[in-house]
N, CA and C atoms of all chains as a GROMACS GRO file, in nm:
protein
  600
    1MET      N    1   5.901  14.053  11.840
    1MET     CA    2   5.771  14.116  11.818
    1MET      C    3   5.763  14.169  11.675
    2TYR      N    4   5.669  14.121  11.599
    2TYR     CA    5   5.653  14.170  11.462
    2TYR      C    6   5.560  14.290  11.461
    3LEU      N    7   5.597  14.392  11.387
    3LEU     CA    8   5.509  14.507  11.372
    3LEU      C    9   5.433  14.495  11.241
    4LYS      N   10   5.315  14.559  11.239
    4LYS     CA   11   5.227  14.535  11.125
    4LYS      C   12   5.263  14.619  11.003
    5THR      N   13   5.301  14.744  11.025
    5THR     CA   14   5.334  14.825  10.909
    5THR      C   15   5.480  14.868  10.915
    6TYR      N   16   5.530  14.901  10.798
    6TYR     CA   17   5.670  14.939  10.791
    6TYR      C   18   5.698  15.066  10.869
    7ASP      N   19   5.607  15.162  10.858
    7ASP     CA   20   5.631  15.289  10.926
    7ASP      C   21   5.640  15.273  11.077
    8ASP      N   22   5.553  15.186  11.130
    8ASP     CA   23   5.559  15.158  11.274
    8ASP      C   24   5.693  15.101  11.311
    9TRP      N   25   5.738  15.009  11.226
    9TRP     CA   26   5.866  14.944  11.254
    9TRP      C   27   5.979  15.045  11.255
   10GLU      N   28   5.977  15.131  11.154
   10GLU     CA   29   6.087  15.226  11.143
   10GLU      C   30   6.095  15.315  11.266
   11LYS      N   31   5.978  15.361  11.311
   11LYS     CA   32   5.977  15.447  11.429
   11LYS      C   33   6.029  15.373  11.551
   12ALA      N   34   5.980  15.253  11.568
   12ALA     CA   35   6.019  15.174  11.686
   12ALA      C   36   6.168  15.143  11.683
   13ALA      N   37   6.216  15.109  11.563
   13ALA     CA   38   6.357  15.072  11.551
   13ALA      C   39   6.446  15.191  11.579
   14GLU      N   40   6.404  15.306  11.530
   14GLU     CA   41   6.484  15.426  11.550
   14GLU      C   42   6.493  15.461  11.699
   15ARG      N   43   6.378  15.449  11.763
   15ARG     CA   44   6.374  15.479  11.906
   15ARG      C   45   6.465  15.384  11.983
   16LEU      N   46   6.456  15.259  11.946
   16LEU     CA   47   6.536  15.157  12.014
   16LEU      C   48   6.684  15.183  11.995
   17TYR      N   49   6.719  15.221  11.874
   17TYR     CA   50   6.860  15.246  11.846
   17TYR      C   51   6.910  15.367  11.922
   18LEU      N   52   6.831  15.473  11.923
   18LEU     CA   53   6.876  15.596  11.987
   18LEU      C   54   6.884  15.583  12.139
   19GLN      N   55   6.805  15.492  12.193
   19GLN     CA   56   6.811  15.467  12.337
   19GLN      C   57   6.953  15.429  12.381
   20ASP      N   58   7.011  15.339  12.306
   20ASP     CA   59   7.146  15.294  12.338
   20ASP      C   60   7.216  15.245  12.211
   21PRO      N   61   7.278  15.338  12.139
   21PRO     CA   62   7.338  15.301  12.011
   21PRO      C   63   7.447  15.195  12.024
   22ASP      N   64   7.510  15.187  12.140
   22ASP     CA   65   7.619  15.091  12.155
   22ASP      C   66   7.568  14.947  12.160
   23LYS      N   67   7.449  14.931  12.214
   23LYS     CA   68   7.398  14.795  12.232
   23LYS      C   69   7.320  14.745  12.112
   24ALA      N   70   7.256  14.838  12.045
   24ALA     CA   71   7.161  14.795  11.942
   24ALA      C   72   7.231  14.733  11.822
   25ARG      N   73   7.169  14.632  11.766
   25ARG     CA   74   7.218  14.580  11.639
   25ARG      C   75   7.100  14.559  11.546
   26TYR      N   76   7.134  14.560  11.419
   26TYR     CA   77   7.030  14.559  11.317
   26TYR      C   78   7.059  14.445  11.221
   27SER      N   79   6.960  14.365  11.190
   27SER     CA   80   6.990  14.259  11.094
   27SER      C   81   6.885  14.248  10.985
   28ILE      N   82   6.934  14.208  10.869
   28ILE     CA   83   6.847  14.180  10.755
   28ILE      C   84   6.860  14.032  10.726
   29ILE      N   85   6.749  13.967  10.708
   29ILE     CA   86   6.751  13.825  10.674
   29ILE      C   87   6.676  13.807  10.544
   30TYR      N   88   6.744  13.749  10.447
   30TYR     CA   89   6.683  13.736  10.315
   30TYR      C   90   6.670  13.590  10.277
   31GLN      N   91   6.547  13.548  10.246
   31GLN     CA   92   6.523  13.411  10.203
   31GLN      C   93   6.478  13.413  10.059
   32HIS      N   94   6.564  13.368   9.973
   32HIS     CA   95   6.536  13.380   9.830
   32HIS      C   96   6.419  13.291   9.787
   33ASN      N   97   6.416  13.169   9.834
   33ASN     CA   98   6.313  13.077   9.785
   33ASN      C   99   6.173  13.118   9.829
   34LYS      N  100   6.165  13.185   9.945
   34LYS     CA  101   6.034  13.233   9.989
   34LYS      C  102   6.005  13.373   9.938
   35GLY      N  103   6.107  13.437   9.887
   35GLY     CA  104   6.090  13.572   9.835
   35GLY      C  105   6.052  13.672   9.942
   36LEU      N  106   6.115  13.662  10.055
   36LEU     CA  107   6.083  13.760  10.159
   36LEU      C  108   6.209  13.803  10.233
   37PHE      N  109   6.197  13.918  10.295
   37PHE     CA  110   6.305  13.961  10.382
   37PHE      C  111   6.249  14.000  10.518
   38LYS      N  112   6.333  13.983  10.618
   38LYS     CA  113   6.293  14.024  10.753
   38LYS      C  114   6.397  14.122  10.803
   39VAL      N  115   6.352  14.215  10.881
   39VAL     CA  116   6.448  14.305  10.944
   39VAL      C  117   6.424  14.306  11.094
   40LYS      N  118   6.530  14.329  11.164
   40LYS     CA  119   6.521  14.318  11.309
   40LYS      C  120   6.611  14.423  11.371
   41MET      N  121   6.562  14.486  11.478
   41MET     CA  122   6.647  14.574  11.557
   41MET      C  123   6.632  14.529  11.701
   42THR      N  124   6.743  14.503  11.765
   42THR     CA  125   6.733  14.455  11.902
   42THR      C  126   6.846  14.509  11.989
   43ASP      N  127   6.819  14.522  12.117
   43ASP     CA  128   6.925  14.557  12.212
   43ASP      C  129   6.936  14.447  12.319
   44ASP      N  130   6.893  14.329  12.284
   44ASP     CA  131   6.895  14.212  12.371
   44ASP      C  132   6.791  14.216  12.482
   45ALA      N  133   6.720  14.326  12.494
   45ALA     CA  134   6.611  14.332  12.592
   45ALA      C  135   6.478  14.336  12.517
   46THR      N  136   6.470  14.429  12.423
   46THR     CA  137   6.352  14.432  12.337
   46THR      C  138   6.395  14.409  12.193
   47CYS      N  139   6.300  14.366  12.114
   47CYS     CA  140   6.334  14.330  11.978
   47CYS      C  141   6.216  14.368  11.889
   48VAL      N  142   6.240  14.447  11.788
   48VAL     CA  143   6.133  14.479  11.694
   48VAL      C  144   6.166  14.420  11.557
   49GLN      N  145   6.067  14.354  11.500
   49GLN     CA  146   6.089  14.286  11.373
   49GLN      C  147   5.984  14.327  11.272
   50TYR      N  148   6.018  14.310  11.148
   50TYR     CA  149   5.922  14.336  11.042
   50TYR      C  150   5.950  14.240  10.927
   51ARG      N  151   5.844  14.194  10.863
   51ARG     CA  152   5.860  14.095  10.758
   51ARG      C  153   5.784  14.144  10.635
   52SER      N  154   5.846  14.133  10.521
   52SER     CA  155   5.779  14.184  10.401
   52SER      C  156   5.826  14.111  10.276
   53GLU      N  157   5.741  14.115  10.174
   53GLU     CA  158   5.779  14.055  10.046
   53GLU      C  159   5.792  14.162   9.940
   54SER      N  160   5.769  14.285   9.980
   54SER     CA  161   5.757  14.390   9.879
   54SER      C  162   5.890  14.458   9.850
   55LEU      N  163   5.917  14.472   9.723
   55LEU     CA  164   6.039  14.539   9.680
   55LEU      C  165   6.034  14.687   9.716
   56GLN      N  166   5.913  14.741   9.706
   56GLN     CA  167   5.896  14.883   9.736
   56GLN      C  168   5.935  14.915   9.880
   57GLU      N  169   5.896  14.826   9.968
   57GLU     CA  170   5.929  14.849  10.108
   57GLU      C  171   6.076  14.831  10.134
   58PHE      N  172   6.138  14.746  10.052
   58PHE     CA  173   6.282  14.733  10.069
   58PHE      C  174   6.352  14.861  10.027
   59LYS      N  175   6.297  14.926   9.927
   59LYS     CA  176   6.359  15.052   9.884
   59LYS      C  177   6.349  15.157   9.993
   60LYS      N  178   6.238  15.157  10.063
   60LYS     CA  179   6.226  15.248  10.177
   60LYS      C  180   6.331  15.214  10.282
   61MET      N  181   6.347  15.084  10.300
   61MET     CA  182   6.441  15.035  10.399
   61MET      C  183   6.582  15.082  10.368
   62GLU      N  184   6.611  15.094  10.240
   62GLU     CA  185   6.745  15.135  10.200
   62GLU      C  186   6.783  15.269  10.259
   63LYS      N  187   6.687  15.360  10.258
   63LYS     CA  188   6.714  15.493  10.315
   63LYS      C  189   6.747  15.479  10.463
   64PHE      N  190   6.670  15.394  10.526
   64PHE     CA  191   6.692  15.370  10.669
   64PHE      C  192   6.831  15.312  10.691
   65ILE      N  193   6.869  15.217  10.607
   65ILE     CA  194   7.000  15.154  10.620
   65ILE      C  195   7.111  15.257  10.602
   66SER      N  196   7.093  15.344  10.503
   66SER     CA  197   7.195  15.445  10.478
   66SER      C  198   7.213  15.536  10.598
   67ASN      N  199   7.100  15.581  10.652
   67ASN     CA  200   7.109  15.668  10.769
   67ASN      C  201   7.176  15.597  10.885
   68LEU      N  202   7.137  15.473  10.902
   68LEU     CA  203   7.188  15.396  11.014
   68LEU      C  204   7.339  15.376  11.001
   69LEU      N  205   7.380  15.344  10.880
   69LEU     CA  206   7.522  15.321  10.853
   69LEU      C  207   7.601  15.446  10.886
   70ARG      N  208   7.550  15.556  10.839
   70ARG     CA  209   7.617  15.684  10.863
   70ARG      C  210   7.626  15.712  11.013
   71HIS      N  211   7.516  15.685  11.080
   71HIS     CA  212   7.508  15.713  11.222
   71HIS      C  213   7.604  15.625  11.300
   72MET      N  214   7.610  15.498  11.260
   72MET     CA  215   7.694  15.404  11.333
   72MET      C  216   7.841  15.434  11.315
   73ALA      N  217   7.877  15.479  11.196
   73ALA     CA  218   8.018  15.501  11.167
   73ALA      C  219   8.066  15.638  11.215
   74SER      N  220   7.973  15.725  11.247
   74SER     CA  221   8.014  15.859  11.287
   74SER      C  222   8.076  15.856  11.426
   75THR      N  223   8.148  15.959  11.459
   75THR     CA  224   8.213  15.967  11.590
   75THR      C  225   8.110  16.001  11.696
   76GLU      N  226   8.159  16.020  11.817
   76GLU     CA  227   8.069  16.036  11.933
   76GLU      C  228   7.950  16.127  11.906
   77HIS      N  229   7.837  16.091  11.963
   77HIS     CA  230   7.718  16.174  11.944
   77HIS      C  231   7.699  16.262  12.066
   78MET      N  232   8.770  13.712  11.463
   78MET     CA  233   8.734  13.701  11.322
   78MET      C  234   8.815  13.800  11.238
   79VAL      N  235   8.850  13.756  11.121
   79VAL     CA  236   8.927  13.843  11.032
   79VAL      C  237   8.832  13.940  10.962
   80TYR      N  238   8.870  14.065  10.960
   80TYR     CA  239   8.788  14.163  10.890
   80TYR      C  240   8.838  14.178  10.747
   81LEU      N  241   8.746  14.168  10.654
   81LEU     CA  242   8.782  14.186  10.514
   81LEU      C  243   8.784  14.335  10.480
   82GLU      N  244   8.852  14.368  10.371
   82GLU     CA  245   8.842  14.503  10.317
   82GLU      C  246   8.699  14.525  10.268
   83ASN      N  247   8.657  14.650  10.262
   83ASN     CA  248   8.519  14.679  10.223
   83ASN      C  249   8.482  14.619  10.088
   84ASP      N  250   8.570  14.637   9.989
   84ASP     CA  251   8.538  14.587   9.856
   84ASP      C  252   8.534  14.435   9.852
   85ALA      N  253   8.631  14.375   9.919
   85ALA     CA  254   8.634  14.228   9.924
   85ALA      C  255   8.509  14.174   9.990
   86PHE      N  256   8.464  14.246  10.093
   86PHE     CA  257   8.343  14.204  10.163
   86PHE      C  258   8.222  14.207  10.069
   87LEU      N  259   8.212  14.314   9.993
   87LEU     CA  260   8.098  14.327   9.902
   87LEU      C  261   8.099  14.217   9.797
   88ASN      N  262   8.218  14.188   9.744
   88ASN     CA  263   8.228  14.080   9.646
   88ASN      C  264   8.183  13.947   9.706
   89GLU      N  265   8.229  13.926   9.827
   89GLU     CA  266   8.195  13.801   9.895
   89GLU      C  267   8.045  13.795   9.923
   90LEU      N  268   7.987  13.910   9.954
   90LEU     CA  269   7.844  13.917   9.983
   90LEU      C  270   7.764  13.881   9.858
   91VAL      N  271   7.808  13.932   9.744
   91VAL     CA  272   7.742  13.899   9.618
   91VAL      C  273   7.748  13.748   9.594
   92ARG      N  274   7.866  13.692   9.620
   92ARG     CA  275   7.881  13.548   9.600
   92ARG      C  276   7.786  13.471   9.692
   93MET      N  277   7.773  13.520   9.814
   93MET     CA  278   7.682  13.454   9.909
   93MET      C  279   7.539  13.455   9.859
   94PHE      N  280   7.497  13.571   9.809
   94PHE     CA  281   7.360  13.583   9.760
   94PHE      C  282   7.336  13.485   9.645
   95SER      N  283   7.433  13.479   9.553
   95SER     CA  284   7.410  13.391   9.438
   95SER      C  285   7.412  13.244   9.481
   96LYS      N  286   7.494  13.214   9.579
   96LYS     CA  287   7.497  13.076   9.630
   96LYS      C  288   7.364  13.039   9.692
   97SER      N  289   7.306  13.134   9.767
   97SER     CA  290   7.179  13.104   9.835
   97SER      C  291   7.068  13.078   9.733
   98LYS      N  292   7.081  13.139   9.615
   98LYS     CA  293   6.979  13.118   9.512
   98LYS      C  294   6.992  12.981   9.448
   99VAL      N  295   7.117  12.941   9.426
   99VAL     CA  296   7.141  12.812   9.362
   99VAL      C  297   7.089  12.698   9.449
  100LYS      N  298   7.120  12.706   9.576
  100LYS     CA  299   7.081  12.597   9.664
  100LYS      C  300   6.931  12.596   9.693
  101GLY      N  301   6.869  12.710   9.683
  101GLY     CA  302   6.725  12.715   9.699
  101GLY      C  303   6.677  12.716   9.842
  102ASN      N  304   6.764  12.686   9.934
  102ASN     CA  305   6.720  12.689  10.074
  102ASN      C  306   6.808  12.783  10.156
  103GLY      N  307   6.882  12.866  10.086
  103GLY     CA  308   6.977  12.952  10.157
  103GLY      C  309   6.909  13.072  10.219
  104THR      N  310   6.954  13.107  10.336
  104THR     CA  311   6.908  13.229  10.401
  104THR      C  312   7.032  13.313  10.431
  105VAL      N  313   7.030  13.436  10.383
  105VAL     CA  314   7.144  13.523  10.406
  105VAL      C  315   7.114  13.615  10.524
  106TYR      N  316   7.204  13.620  10.618
  106TYR     CA  317   7.190  13.709  10.732
  106TYR      C  318   7.291  13.822  10.718
  107VAL      N  319   7.243  13.944  10.732
  107VAL     CA  320   7.336  14.058  10.732
  107VAL      C  321   7.312  14.137  10.860
  108ILE      N  322   7.415  14.155  10.936
  108ILE     CA  323   7.400  14.222  11.065
  108ILE      C  324   7.486  14.349  11.069
  109MET      N  325   7.425  14.457  11.113
  109MET     CA  326   7.498  14.582  11.126
  109MET      C  327   7.501  14.626  11.271
  110LYS      N  328   7.613  14.681  11.309
  110LYS     CA  329   7.625  14.716  11.448
  110LYS      C  330   7.731  14.822  11.467
  111LYS      N  331   7.713  14.905  11.567
  111LYS     CA  332   7.811  15.008  11.597
  111LYS      C  333   7.935  14.944  11.656
  112PHE      N  334   8.049  14.993  11.614
  112PHE     CA  335   8.175  14.934  11.660
  112PHE      C  336   8.262  15.044  11.719
  113ASP      N  337   8.302  15.028  11.846
  113ASP     CA  338   8.384  15.132  11.907
  113ASP      C  339   8.525  15.083  11.939
  114GLY      N  340   8.562  14.969  11.884
  114GLY     CA  341   8.700  14.925  11.898
  114GLY      C  342   8.728  14.842  12.021
  115THR      N  343   8.640  14.843  12.118
  115THR     CA  344   8.664  14.762  12.236
  115THR      C  345   8.592  14.629  12.223
  116LYS      N  346   8.651  14.529  12.282
  116LYS     CA  347   8.588  14.398  12.275
  116LYS      C  348   8.488  14.384  12.389
  117ARG      N  349   8.365  14.356  12.351
  117ARG     CA  350   8.262  14.346  12.453
  117ARG      C  351   8.278  14.221  12.539
  118ALA      N  352   8.334  14.119  12.480
  118ALA     CA  353   8.343  13.993  12.551
  118ALA      C  354   8.441  13.999  12.668
  119ALA      N  355   8.535  14.095  12.660
  119ALA     CA  356   8.635  14.104  12.766
  119ALA      C  357   8.570  14.135  12.900
  120SER      N  358   8.617  14.071  13.003
  120SER     CA  359   8.555  14.091  13.133
  120SER      C  360   8.593  14.229  13.186
  121PRO      N  361   8.497  14.298  13.245
  121PRO     CA  362   8.525  14.431  13.295
  121PRO      C  363   8.624  14.429  13.412
  122VAL      N  364   8.710  14.529  13.419
  122VAL     CA  365   8.808  14.536  13.527
  122VAL      C  366   8.740  14.583  13.655
  123LYS      N  367   8.768  14.512  13.763
  123LYS     CA  368   8.704  14.550  13.889
  123LYS      C  369   8.768  14.677  13.945
  124LYS      N  370   8.686  14.753  14.013
  124LYS     CA  371   8.738  14.879  14.066
  124LYS      C  372   8.843  14.856  14.174
  125SER      N  373   8.828  14.748  14.246
  125SER     CA  374   8.916  14.722  14.360
  125SER      C  375   9.053  14.670  14.316
  126SER      N  376   9.069  14.635  14.190
  126SER     CA  377   9.193  14.570  14.148
  126SER      C  378   9.302  14.670  14.110
  127GLY      N  379   9.302  14.785  14.170
  127GLY     CA  380   9.411  14.879  14.147
  127GLY      C  381   9.390  14.964  14.024
  128SER      N  382   9.436  15.087  14.031
  128SER     CA  383   9.411  15.180  13.920
  128SER      C  384   9.508  15.156  13.804
  129ASN      N  385   9.623  15.094  13.832
  129ASN     CA  386   9.721  15.072  13.726
  129ASN      C  387   9.664  14.987  13.613
  130LYS      N  388   9.604  14.877  13.653
  130LYS     CA  389   9.548  14.785  13.554
  130LYS      C  390   9.445  14.856  13.468
  131GLN      N  391   9.361  14.930  13.536
  131GLN     CA  392   9.254  14.999  13.464
  131GLN      C  393   9.312  15.094  13.360
  132LYS      N  394   9.414  15.167  13.402
  132LYS     CA  395   9.475  15.263  13.310
  132LYS      C  396   9.530  15.190  13.188
  133LYS      N  397   9.595  15.079  13.214
  133LYS     CA  398   9.654  15.003  13.104
  133LYS      C  399   9.548  14.959  13.004
  134THR      N  400   9.443  14.900  13.054
  134THR     CA  401   9.340  14.849  12.963
  134THR      C  402   9.276  14.964  12.886
  135GLN      N  403   9.259  15.075  12.954
  135GLN     CA  404   9.200  15.189  12.885
  135GLN      C  405   9.290  15.235  12.771
  136LYS      N  406   9.419  15.241  12.799
  136LYS     CA  407   9.512  15.285  12.696
  136LYS      C  408   9.506  15.194  12.576
  137VAL      N  409   9.509  15.064  12.602
  137VAL     CA  410   9.508  14.968  12.493
  137VAL      C  411   9.386  14.987  12.405
  138SER      N  412   9.272  15.001  12.471
  138SER     CA  413   9.150  15.012  12.392
  138SER      C  414   9.148  15.142  12.313
  139GLU      N  415   9.202  15.247  12.371
  139GLU     CA  416   9.205  15.374  12.299
  139GLU      C  417   9.296  15.366  12.177
  140GLU      N  418   9.410  15.300  12.195
  140GLU     CA  419   9.504  15.290  12.084
  140GLU      C  420   9.447  15.208  11.969
  141SER      N  421   9.376  15.103  12.005
  141SER     CA  422   9.326  15.015  11.900
  141SER      C  423   9.201  15.069  11.832
  142SER      N  424   9.142  15.173  11.888
  142SER     CA  425   9.020  15.227  11.827
  142SER      C  426   9.034  15.377  11.804
  143PRO      N  427   9.109  15.415  11.704
  143PRO     CA  428   9.125  15.557  11.677
  143PRO      C  429   8.997  15.621  11.626
  144ALA      N  430   8.915  15.543  11.559
  144ALA     CA  431   8.793  15.600  11.503
  144ALA      C  432   8.676  15.505  11.523
  145HIS      N  433   8.559  15.561  11.521
  145HIS     CA  434   8.440  15.477  11.529
  145HIS      C  435   8.410  15.419  11.392
  146ALA      N  436   8.347  15.306  11.393
  146ALA     CA  437   8.318  15.242  11.266
  146ALA      C  438   8.190  15.163  11.277
  147CYS      N  439   8.143  15.117  11.163
  147CYS     CA  440   8.025  15.033  11.161
  147CYS      C  441   8.069  14.891  11.126
  148LEU      N  442   8.033  14.800  11.210
  148LEU     CA  443   8.069  14.660  11.188
  148LEU      C  444   7.957  14.592  11.111
  149ILE      N  445   7.992  14.528  11.002
  149ILE     CA  446   7.892  14.455  10.925
  149ILE      C  447   7.933  14.310  10.912
  150ARG      N  448   7.844  14.223  10.948
  150ARG     CA  449   7.871  14.080  10.936
  150ARG      C  450   7.769  14.018  10.843
  151ALA      N  451   7.810  13.914  10.774
  151ALA     CA  452   7.715  13.842  10.691
  151ALA      C  453   7.737  13.693  10.710
  152LYS      N  454   7.627  13.619  10.699
  152LYS     CA  455   7.636  13.476  10.723
  152LYS      C  456   7.548  13.400  10.625
  153LEU      N  457   7.604  13.294  10.570
  153LEU     CA  458   7.525  13.200  10.490
  153LEU      C  459   7.568  13.060  10.533
  154GLN      N  460   7.478  12.988  10.596
  154GLN     CA  461   7.511  12.857  10.653
  154GLN      C  462   7.638  12.868  10.740
  155ASN      N  463   7.746  12.801  10.701
  155ASN     CA  464   7.862  12.806  10.789
  155ASN      C  465   7.960  12.917  10.755
  156ARG      N  466   7.937  12.981  10.643
  156ARG     CA  467   8.031  13.081  10.597
  156ARG      C  468   7.999  13.214  10.663
  157LYS      N  469   8.101  13.274  10.726
  157LYS     CA  470   8.079  13.403  10.791
  157LYS      C  471   8.185  13.502  10.744
  158ILE      N  472   8.141  13.621  10.715
  158ILE     CA  473   8.237  13.725  10.680
  158ILE      C  474   8.204  13.852  10.758
  159ALA      N  475   8.302  13.939  10.769
  159ALA     CA  476   8.280  14.063  10.843
  159ALA      C  477   8.367  14.173  10.787
  160THR      N  478   8.322  14.296  10.805
  160THR     CA  479   8.403  14.410  10.765
  160THR      C  480   8.376  14.527  10.857
  161LEU      N  481   8.470  14.620  10.859
  161LEU     CA  482   8.452  14.742  10.935
  161LEU      C  483   8.446  14.859  10.839
  162VAL      N  484   8.345  14.942  10.854
  162VAL     CA  485   8.335  15.059  10.768
  162VAL      C  486   8.367  15.183  10.850
  163PRO      N  487   8.481  15.245  10.827
  163PRO     CA  488   8.514  15.367  10.901
  163PRO      C  489   8.435  15.485  10.847
  164ALA      N  490   8.429  15.592  10.927
  164ALA     CA  491   8.346  15.708  10.890
  164ALA      C  492   8.384  15.765  10.754
  165LYS      N  493   8.513  15.759  10.722
  165LYS     CA  494   8.560  15.816  10.595
  165LYS      C  495   8.497  15.744  10.475
  166GLU      N  496   8.479  15.614  10.490
  166GLU     CA  497   8.438  15.532  10.376
  166GLU      C  498   8.286  15.524  10.360
  167VAL      N  499   8.213  15.583  10.454
  167VAL     CA  500   8.069  15.560  10.458
  167VAL      C  501   7.999  15.591  10.326
  168ASN      N  502   8.028  15.710  10.271
  168ASN     CA  503   7.955  15.750  10.151
  168ASN      C  504   7.973  15.653  10.036
  169ARG      N  505   8.098  15.616  10.014
  169ARG     CA  506   8.128  15.527   9.903
  169ARG      C  507   8.067  15.389   9.927
  170PHE      N  508   8.086  15.342  10.048
  170PHE     CA  509   8.041  15.207  10.081
  170PHE      C  510   7.890  15.195  10.076
  171GLN      N  511   7.824  15.298  10.126
  171GLN     CA  512   7.678  15.294  10.134
  171GLN      C  513   7.614  15.274   9.997
  172LEU      N  514   7.667  15.345   9.897
  172LEU     CA  515   7.612  15.331   9.762
  172LEU      C  516   7.630  15.189   9.711
  173ALA      N  517   7.752  15.140   9.725
  173ALA     CA  518   7.781  15.005   9.675
  173ALA      C  519   7.700  14.900   9.750
  174TYR      N  520   7.692  14.918   9.881
  174TYR     CA  521   7.624  14.822   9.967
  174TYR      C  522   7.475  14.814   9.933
  175CYS      N  523   7.413  14.930   9.919
  175CYS     CA  524   7.270  14.932   9.887
  175CYS      C  525   7.243  14.871   9.750
  176SER      N  526   7.331  14.898   9.656
  176SER     CA  527   7.306  14.842   9.523
  176SER      C  528   7.325  14.691   9.524
  177VAL      N  529   7.418  14.644   9.604
  177VAL     CA  530   7.435  14.499   9.618
  177VAL      C  531   7.310  14.436   9.676
  178LEU      N  532   7.257  14.498   9.782
  178LEU     CA  533   7.138  14.443   9.845
  178LEU      C  534   7.020  14.443   9.749
  179ARG      N  535   6.999  14.559   9.685
  179ARG     CA  536   6.883  14.571   9.597
  179ARG      C  537   6.897  14.476   9.479
  180GLY      N  538   7.017  14.471   9.425
  180GLY     CA  539   7.039  14.388   9.308
  180GLY      C  540   7.021  14.240   9.334
  181ASN      N  541   7.043  14.202   9.456
  181ASN     CA  542   7.039  14.059   9.483
  181ASN      C  543   6.910  14.009   9.545
  182MET      N  544   6.833  14.102   9.600
  182MET     CA  545   6.704  14.058   9.656
  182MET      C  546   6.600  14.064   9.545
  183ASP      N  547   6.618  13.982   9.443
  183ASP     CA  548   6.532  13.995   9.325
  183ASP      C  549   6.414  13.899   9.328
  184ALA      N  550   6.392  13.835   9.442
  184ALA     CA  551   6.273  13.750   9.452
  184ALA      C  552   6.156  13.826   9.514
  185LEU      N  553   6.181  13.951   9.552
  185LEU     CA  554   6.074  14.029   9.614
  185LEU      C  555   5.972  14.072   9.510
  186LYS      N  556   5.850  14.096   9.558
  186LYS     CA  557   5.743  14.130   9.464
  186LYS      C  558   5.718  14.279   9.459
  187LYS      N  559   5.668  14.321   9.346
  187LYS     CA  560   5.627  14.461   9.336
  187LYS      C  561   5.479  14.467   9.367
  188THR      N  562   5.444  14.453   9.493
  188THR     CA  563   5.304  14.433   9.531
  188THR      C  564   5.217  14.554   9.505
  189LYS      N  565   5.268  14.671   9.538
  189LYS     CA  566   5.182  14.789   9.533
  189LYS      C  567   5.133  14.818   9.393
  190LYS      N  568   5.222  14.799   9.296
  190LYS     CA  569   5.184  14.825   9.157
  190LYS      C  570   5.070  14.733   9.116
  191ASN      N  571   5.083  14.607   9.151
  191ASN     CA  572   4.980  14.511   9.116
  191ASN      C  573   4.845  14.549   9.176
  192LYS      N  574   4.851  14.594   9.300
  192LYS     CA  575   4.727  14.630   9.369
  192LYS      C  576   4.656  14.743   9.296
  193SER      N  577   4.734  14.848   9.264
  193SER     CA  578   4.671  14.964   9.201
  193SER      C  579   4.613  14.926   9.064
  194LYS      N  580   4.680  14.833   8.996
  194LYS     CA  581   4.629  14.789   8.867
  194LYS      C  582   4.495  14.717   8.884
  195SER      N  583   4.489  14.631   8.984
  195SER     CA  584   4.366  14.555   9.004
  195SER      C  585   4.252  14.647   9.046
  196VAL      N  586   4.285  14.750   9.122
  196VAL     CA  587   4.182  14.846   9.163
  196VAL      C  588   4.124  14.916   9.040
  197LYS      N  589   4.216  14.955   8.952
  197LYS     CA  590   4.171  15.023   8.831
  197LYS      C  591   4.082  14.932   8.746
  198ALA      N  592   4.123  14.807   8.740
  198ALA     CA  593   4.050  14.712   8.657
  198ALA      C  594   3.907  14.692   8.707
  199THR      N  595   3.891  14.693   8.840
  199THR     CA  596   3.758  14.667   8.895
  199THR      C  597   3.669  14.791   8.886
  200SER      N  598   3.728  14.910   8.895
  200SER     CA  599   3.644  15.031   8.900
  200SER      C  600   3.588  15.068   8.763
   0.00000   0.00000   0.00000
C-alpha cells in the first residue's frame, strides 16, 4: 500500500513497528536510473510503502532511519 | 550468511551503489531489521517433547545473543551482504551509514526548491 505523503507514511510505519518490533522490517530501495527511492515497512501482514524522488524527503527519512537504528539495536523495551 | 564488520559493510555498500550507477539498471536494496540472536527459521520446540530439550535450546540461544543488535542487509542483483550493528556501535555507525546513503543517492531531485522558485517567478 503506497501512502500519499511522507508524514502519513512515517506515522503508519512507526505504528507498525511499535506493534511488534521483532517482526517488522524496513527496507530502502534505490533506483539510480529512475532517480527515485522507495521505502517500505512491513510485518508480513500489513505493508506500508512510500515512493519519492525528492532529496529533501530523503533527508527527513534519515532522521527516521537514525531513530529506527537506535531503537532496533537497543536492549529490551 | 557471513556477517561483515561494520566498516567493511559500509565500504561494500559504497561499491554497490557505484556499481548500480555504472550499469544503469541497478537497484540497491537495503533492509533493516531487529536482531535478537535467535534464528527465526528454526522450528519451534513442542511443549510435549520434554522440558530438557527446551532448556537446552534456550541456553544456546541466550549464549549466542548476549546483546541486541540491528541487522542490516544489502542486495544488488546477486550480491548480498549483511552486518550486525550492536548497541555500542550505533552512534558511530549511524553517522557513517547516513552519509553513505545521502552521498550515493545523488540522482534524487531537489523538487521543493524548484517549486518555490517557479512560484516566485509567476507571482
